[in-house]
N, C-alpha and C positions, 0 to 999 in steps of 0.2 A: 208268569212262567206258564209255558204250555203244558198240556197234559202229559206228553211224552218226556218232557224234561222232568216234570215233577215225578213221574214213575221212575225215571233213571235215578234221580235224587233219593227217593225212598229205597230202591233197590240198593243203592250205593251204601246208604245208611245200614241196612240190615247185613250187607256183606262186611262192612266195617266192624260191626258189633261181633259177628261170628269170628273174624279174625282177631279181635282184641281178646276174646275169650280164649282162642287157641294159643295166643302168644302169651297170656298170663299163665296157662298151664305149663307152657314150654320154660318160661322165665322164672317160676317159682321152683324152688328146690324139691318141694314135696309132690309136685305135679298137680296141686290143687289150683282152682281158679281164684279163690279167696286168699288175700294176704292176711297173715295173723299178726296182730300187734299185742304188746304187753299193756298193762293197765296205764303206765306213765305215758306211753305213746298215744293211747286212746284219748286220754285228757288233753294232751297237747294238740292232737289233731282236731279235737273238738274246738279248741280255741282258734286254731287255723281256719276251720270252717266259719267260725263266727267272724273273724276278721275278713274272710273272703266275702262273706255275705254283705258286710258294711261296705266293702269296696265296690261291689257290685251294685248296692243300693245307691252309693254316691254317683257312680257312673250314670245309672238309669235316671237319678234325680236330675242330673245335668242334662241329659238327652231331653228329659221332659221339659225343663226350662227353655232349651233351644226350640223345642216344638211350640210351647206356649208363646214364644216370643217370635215364632214363624221364621226362625233362622233355619235356612236351607243349608244342610252339610253335604258336601260332594260324595256321598256314600249311598249304596243300596240299602233297602230295608234289612236285608241279611247281614250286611256288615255292621250297620248301626245296632241291631240286636245282639250281635255277637261281642261287641265291644265290652258290654256289661259282664257277660259270661267270661271273657277273657281276663278282665281285671280281678274278678273273684277267683278264678283259677290260679291265676299268677301269684296273688297274695297268699292263698292257702298254701301252695306248693312251697313258696319261698320261706313262710314261717315254719313250716314242718321241716324243711331241709336244715335250717339253722338251729332248730330246737332238737335235733336228733330223732324225729318222729317220721321220717320219710321212708326209710327202708324198714320193711316189715320183717319179722323174725325168719320167714321162710322165703324171703326175696333172695335172688342171686343177683347182686348188684351188676356183676360183669355182663351178665345176659341181658339185663334191663338196658344197660348203657348201649350196648349194641343195637337193641330194638329202638332206643331213643334217637341214636345216630341215623339209622336207616329210615325212621319215620320223619325226623327233621329233614333230611335230604329230600324224601319223597314230597313233603309239603312245599319245599321250595320248587321243585320241578313241576309239579301239577299245574300251578298257574301259567307256566310257560308253555305247557302243551294244551291248555284247555281255553285259550282265548284271552289270557292275559289278566292283568290287575286292574287296569284303568281303561274305561271306555267312555267316550263322550264327556270326559272331564270329570268323571265319577267313579270312586273305587267299587269294583264290582266283586261278586262272590269269591273270585280267585284270591282276594286279598285276605279271606279268612284262612286259606290255606297258608299264605305267606306268614300271617301272624302266628299260626300253629308252628311253623317251621322257626320262627324266631322264639316262640316259647320254649321249644325243645332246645334250641341254642342256649337261651338264658338259663334253663334248669341244668343243662350239661355243665355250663361255666360255674354255676352256683355249687353243683355236687363236687366238681374238681377243686374249687377254692375251699369247700368245707373239708374235704379229704386232706388236702394239703395243710390246713390249720390243725386238724386232729393229729396228722403225722407229726408235725413240729410240736405240738402240745405234748404229745407221748414221748418224743425224743428229749424234750427239755425237762420232763418229769414234773410238769406243772399240774 
């Protein structure tokens, strides 16, 4: 990666962090950056992080085995390293959604869903405008954005299904 591209990458990450902090403040009912969870949610989230860690470890161990056996995967290093992170995040979020520990007490789910939708769309568009996903038969860094878009899509579907299940449960009085 050239020094100009590395600098651009670093600036992009810094801008992204600032944007995320601003979005959290906007999306939380109390205007705070930090989400507030009750004790039950904190315990469940801890289990979610544990399972996410195990998922990440399994993916990284698999990648290590591929490397040890000199199996060349058609991905760049950035994509390869992101796969473990992706697995861990997906497992942690999914676990918390289904165990009622995803939304914090001060979150405004509607605001967050709008942010998720826009972020998901943006992550599908970025690879199309920045050189694509595949080059020379190998998945490039744009694939990370594509995976993030898929993550937001999966989370959105899970949240919708969980909401529908809760509404049905409340309606049936169970």
